Each structure stands twice: as structure tokens, then as C-alpha cells.
N, C-alpha and C positions, 0 to 999 in steps of 0.2 A: 446601615441602610439610610439612603437619602430620600427624604420626603418633606413636603411642606404642609402646613395647616392652612386651609383656604376656605373661603365662603362656599357653601353648597349652592349650586345652581340647578335650575330645573333640568338642564342638560346632563347633570350627574345622576338623575333619577334611575336610569337603567342599571347602572352599577350599584347605586345605593340600594335599590330594591333587591338585587341579587344577594348582597351582603345581609340584608334584612331577612331574606328567605333562608339563607344559610343559618342564621341565628334561630329562626323558628324551628328548623329541623333538629337543632340540638336538644330541644325540649327543656332547656334551662335558661334561655335568654328572654322569653316572653310567653305569655299565655295566648297571644295571637295565633291564629291558625292559618291566616292568609295575609299576604302583603297587600295593602290597599293600593289603589291607583294614585297617581301624583296629586290629583285634585283633592281627594279625601285626606291624604297625608298633609298636604300644604295647608288645608283648612284647619286641621287639628293642631298644628305646631305654630309657635311664635315665629315672627319674622326675624327676630334677633336670635342668635345662638343656633345657627345651622352651619355646621362645620364639616369638612371632609379632610382626611389626610390623603395627600395626592403625591404620587411619584410619576412624573411625566403626565400621561393621560389616564393612568390607572388610579382608581379610588381604592385605598387600602382599608378605610374605615370611615365611620361617620358618627356624629354626635348632634343632638338637637334638644331643644327645650319645648315643653308643653306647659300651658298655664295650669297652675294648681287649682284655681277656682276663678269664676268670673266675678266674684265679689271684690269690690275695690280694695277692701282691707288687706287682701292677699295679693295685691298687685306686684309685690316684690318677692313673691315665692313662685318657683317654677320646678317642675319635675324634669329631670334630665334622662336621656337615653343615650347609650353608646353601644356601637356594634363594630367589631373588627373582623375583617376577612380572615378566615381560618389560617390561611397561609402566612399571615403577618402577625399572628398573636405571639406575645413574648418578645417582641422586637422594639418596644418602646412607643408603638403607635398609640395605644390606648392612653398611656400616661400623658403623651403630648396633646392628644385631642382633649382629654378631660381637663388638663391644666389650662389650655386655651379657652375652653368653654367656661370655666370658672372665671377667668380673667374678663372675658367678654360679658359675662352676666353681671359681674361687679361693676364694670364700666357702664353698664346699662341700668344700674340702680337696684339690681336684685340683692336681697339680703339673705335669702335662704334658697339653697338648692336641695331637692330631695330626690331619693331614688327608692324604688321598690324592686328588690332583687330576689329572684327565686332562690330559696335557701341553698339548693344544690349548686349554685353558680359561685363556687368559692373563689374563682379567679376574679370575677367582677367585684365581689365583696372586698377582696384584698386590694384591688386597684383603687376602689373608692376610699378605703382606709389610708392608702398612701397619699391620696390627694386631699386629705383633711376631713373626710366624712366620718361620722360616728354612727354606730347603731343606736337607734332610739326605740326599737321594739321589733316584735315579730308577730305577724298576723298568721295565726294557725289555720291551715287548710282553707285558705281564702280563694283559691282557684284551682282548676283542674289542668294538669299538663296535657300535652297533645295526645298522650296515651291514656288519658282519663283518670290519672291518679291525683287525688287531692294533695295540694302542695302548699307549703308555708312560704311566706314572703318576708324578707328581712327589710325593715324600714330604716333608711339611712338619711342623714341630713348633714349639710355643711352650711354653717353660718358664715357670712361674709366677714372678712377682717376690715373692710372699708365701710360698709353700709350697715351700721348697727342701729 
């Protein structure tokens, strides 16, 4: 499969939001129940680390960073999110996106990326392990899935090999 990793643009939002919605419907990608509008999403995410996997004009998946905290001591820590369109899972899109996101975060001075992954999302946990993340804990019954079931979240982190 041919695709490139590219900077996310506002004009990608329609496709990005559809992929996000697809993830919400799985019940294991996020606790969110609705996709926010562009302005809300834009405000909540860092300006660096917004990537899409693109094949021609089609967005196959996306990844983005959110700040861990607004306290200056955590300025080099970000939480990452990654979503792949169902039709393109298992084709290397996720690994390419997460690898590029890691590289971009390190080039921007981040020393830790973290992820909170719903325990039943074994594919995402495996992807993160392949990209150098490790499990640091499990938060028991921290949130309810879209069908109202209390769910555990696996906490994972990756320390930069450049910015220690």
C-alpha cells in the first residue's frame, strides 16, 4: 500500500472526524461519545504532532498530541492519540504514523509520550509496544464505555532516546 505521512490540515478535518467517529463506535478506542467540532479539537491539541497518513486525497489514519499538563515542569510530556480507518488496519499505517509522531515529538523536545488505552484494545497496546512504549500501570474501572460498562485503562509511556 502506498501512502505518505503528512501534516494534518484543517481541510483534513472532515475525513479525520469520520475516522474518529469510527473509533468511537468500536467502544475500545476512546471514552468519547461524540466527535468534537474542529475548533474544540484544535484548541485541545498541540500545534506540533498532528499527522495524517494520506493516499492521494484519502486520509487513512491520524495521530496527534495533547498536552499532559499546563504546568511548565511537564512541558516535555504529551499524550498521544492514534486512529486508523478500519479498512486500512493491519497494513502498516499505524506503525508508520506512530513512528513519525515519535520522531516529530523528539525533534520538538518532548521527552515522554504517554497513552491511556482501553484494556480491550489489544491491537493498540501491541502497536505501542512495537514502537517502544511500555506498560506502566493499569487504572481499574476508570471510565465507562459507550455501552455503560466500567472499563480499565492501560497506561503506557515511551521515553525519548534523544531528550533525557
